[in-house]
N, C-alpha and C positions, 0 to 999 in steps of 0.2 A: 504494500500500500504506500502510495506517495501523495504528497500534498504540496500545493503552492498557493500563493496569494498575489493579488494585484489590486492596485488602486484605480478607482474610476471617479472622475469628477463630473457630477451631474450638473447640467446647465438649465437654469430656470427659463421658461418661455417668457414669463413676466416676473419681475422682481417680487419676492414675497416679503410683505411688511409685517414685522412683529414688534413687540415692545422692546425687544433686544436689538433691533436694527433691521435693515433691509437685506434679504438674502438674494444673491445672484447665482451662487454655485453651492453645491452640497457634495462634500467629499465622502466617499464610501469605499469599502474594501470587500473583495470577493475571495472566499476561501474555497478552493477546489480540491477534491479527493479523487484519486484514480487508482484502480487496480485491475489489470487486464482490460476487459471490455466494460467494466463497471465504472460509473462516474457519478459524482455528487457535487453539488454547489450550494454554498450558503453565503449570505450577506452579513458582514460585520458593519452594521450601520452606525458608525461613529458620527456623533453630532458635535462638531467643534463648539466650544463655549457652553455646552449643556451637558454632554455625557460625563459621567463620573470618571470614565477611562480616557478622557482627553488629556493624555500625559505624554511626555517625551519618549517613553519607552514602549509606546503602543506598537510600532512596527516591529520592534525587537521581540515583543511577546508573540506577535503573529508568526514571526520566523521560528520561534521556539516551538509553537504549536505544530507547524508544518514539519519540523525536524523530528518531532516526537509523536507523529500521528499514529504510529503503530501501538502506542500505549493505550489507545482506546478512548472512547467518548467520556466515560465516567471520570477517569483520571484527569483528562484534559480540562473538563469542566471545573473540577476542584482546583486545579492549578491556575485557572483563569478566573478565580472567584471575584477579583476586583476589576475585571474587564468584562462588564455585562454585554457589550456589543459583540465581543469575541465569543462569549458563551453562546449568544444567539447564532452566530455564524457556525460554530461547532455543531450545535444541535441540528440546525437546518441542513448542513452539509452531510452529516451522518444519516439523517432521515432520507435525504435525497439519494444518497449512495445505496442505501438498503432497499430502496423502492424499485419496482419493475420499470417505472418511468420516473426519471429524476425530477420532473416537474410536479409530481404528486407525492406530497409528504404525508398528508392525512387523508386517505381515501374516504369519501363520504358522498352523500347526496349532492353536496356542493360541487365536488370535483367531477361528478357525473352530469353536472349542468341541470339538475332538477330543482334546486332551490337557490335563491339569492340571499345575500346578507344585507339587512337594512343599514343605511349609512346616513350620516349628516352631511349637508353641503357646507363646505368651508368657505368663509368670507375673509379674505386677507385684509390687513390694515392698508390704508391709503387715504387719499382725499375722499371727502364725502361723496363726490360724483363717482369715483372709481368703485367705492363700496356699494353705492346704489346700483351700478351696472352689474356687479357680481350678484347682488341679491336678486335682481330682476332675472338674470340668466338662470340662477339656481331654481327659482320658483317656476320658471318656464320649463325647466328640465324635469320637474315633477317632485322636487324635494319637499318633504313635509317637516323636516327638522333642519334648521340652519344653525351653524356655529360661527359667531362673529368674534374675530380678534379685536380686543379693545385695549385702551391704555396708552396708545401712541399719539393719537390726535386729541383735540380738545374734547373733554368729557361731555360738555353740553351738546357738541355736534354729534357724538355717539348716542346720547340720549335722544336727540332729534331723529336719528335713523331708526332707532327702536320704536319711537312713537309713530313714525310713518308706516312701519310694517304692521304695527298693531291696529292702526286705523283701517287697514285693508284686510288683515287676517287675524282671527281670534286665536287663542292658545290651542283650541281644539283643531284648528285648521293648520297652523304652523307652530311647531315647538321651537323655541329660541334658546340656544345656549350661548354664553359669552365666555371668553377666555382672556383673563387679564394678565397672564404670565407674570404674576407678582408685581404688577405695576403700581398698586395702591400703597400708600403709606399706612402704617398701623393706625395713626390718628384719624385719617380720613375714611378708612375702609368701611366702617359700619354705616356712616352717613351715605356713602355712595351705594352700598348694598340696598339701603332703604329706597333710594331713588330708582335703582334698577328694578326693585321688586314691583314697581307700578306696572310693569309690562309683562307680568305673568311668565317670567322666565323659567325654563326647566332647571337651570343651574348656572353657577359661575365657577370657572376653574381658577384655582390658585390666585385669590384676590391680593394676597400679600406675599412677599418673598419667603422662600422656604427657610427652614431652620429657626423659625420663631414659634416654637410649639405652644407656648403659653398664650401668645397673642392669637394664634390660629384657633386654639381650643376655645378661647373666649368668643371669637367671631362665630365659630360653628354653633356655639350655645345660643348666641343672641340673634343670629342671622334671620332675616325675613325670607330668604330664598336659599335653596340647597347649595352647599359648597362642595366642590369636587377637588381633591388633592391630585396634583400632577407632578410638578417639579419636586414636591415634598418627598416623593418616594425615591428619588434618584440618589444613589450612593449609600442606600441602606441595604447591607448584605446579610446581616445576621437575622435569623428568624425571630429571636427574642427581641431585638431592636425593632423589627417590623411590628410585632405585637404591641410593644410599648408605645410606638408612634400612634397606632390606631386607637389604643385604649386611652391615651392622653388627649388626643385631638378630637376623637369621635366625629369624623366627617360624615356627611350624608352620602358621599360617593368617593371612590378613588378611580383614577384613570391609569390604565396600564399600557405602557409602551414597551413591548418585549425587548427591543434593542437597548433600552435604557435601564431595565430592571432585571436583567439576567436571563433573557430568552423565555422559553416556554416553562422551564422549571421554576424560574424566579416569579413568573406571572402566576403559575399554579399556587405557589406559596401565598402570594398576596390575596388571591381569590379565596382560598380556604380560610384565611384569617378574617377577611372582610365579611364573608358570609356568616361566619361564626358570630360576628359582632352585629349582624343585621345591617351592614353597610353595603350600598349598591356599588356597581362598577361597570365600566365598559372598556373596550380595548381600542387603541389608536396606533396607527403607524406613525413613524417619526421621519418622514421624508426619505424613506428607503427607495431604492430603485424597484422596478417590477419584480425582481428576484426576491427581495425581502418582503415586499407587499404580498406576493403570492404565498409565501410561507406563513405570514401573520394571518392572512385571510383564512387559509385552510385551518389553522389552529383555532381561530376565533369561532369558526362554524361548529367545531366539536364541543363548544361550551353552551350550545343551545340558547344563544342570545336572542332577546326580544327587543331590547333598546337599540336605537340606531348607534352604530359603531363609527369610529373615525378612520375609515379605510379608503377614502376616495382620492388618493393623491397621485395615482399612477400617471395622470396626464399633465403633470406640472412641468415636465422636463423635455427638452428638445432631443436629448440623446439617451433616452431610456432604452431598455432592452425589450425585445418582442415578448408579448405576454398573452396568456389565454384569458386574462381578466378583462372584463368590460363592464361599464356602468350602463344600466338600463333603468331610466328614471332614477329612483333613489336607492336602488339595490345594486350591489356588486355581484356579478355573476362570473362563473368559470365556464368559458366556452370550450367544451371538450374537443370540438372539431378543429380548433386551432393548434392542438398538440402536434 
């Protein structure tokens, strides 16, 4: 068995606006395994500036994994414990390698093209006009759940956008999620949540910066709308620490990005702990290429999800890889005929 890795720079069709800045490119790494005629591929979706494994020795760790691939999946995952995106790549590559078809990691009704996965339509930050254009486009495409990135432009302008949507569509017609990416200060957060709650929002992601457990716990206790933790989960490896975080903060939801929380195994741990505490969850991709998105979508379907998931990012890039995934209205489908 041999392994190698290579870097791929994804180019955005349109710059992606977030509260952390505007994204023009996204770096990712592909891990390939080969033995005889068998082949497997997994994506290590490193997210610069966000991933806990954005470290100088990242490439060195990938090289070590390739040189020691014969030691097996379980050992490699343990040794890559503080490199969650590499763990994701290892798990995906081994599942791909052991499959009859390297594109099918989790055989199911989804991979047979029988059922699609409900998704939210993502609205990137930008000028009010640009955001309005995206909202119009997503609604015309048939999305009944929209997720708006907020926190980068004037808050009153963002409130105005939400007001316009609610004038046209009730919460029964269009569910609205907002993602602040930690943009609110602790002092202003509760007041802003109260203003946002006027628009019957489904939830708000990460209203304040991560690692402020007491402040976040207080917000989750007083909030007039459900709070979902996102960045808060990044860099928490130990299951005892994960349990402590959920018990301390008591969020209404958590959001799982497998590339950022240790792949499928890391996500399974978070899901088990959340469900034990009565905390809701959904799964989101993190700007992976179609290779990573394919793996995450197939994994997500095995969880019998009913809430819209955050998986519709495959069309963001000019130089993505061919894929059997396609959006039909608000559902992500696997087109078996494209294999």
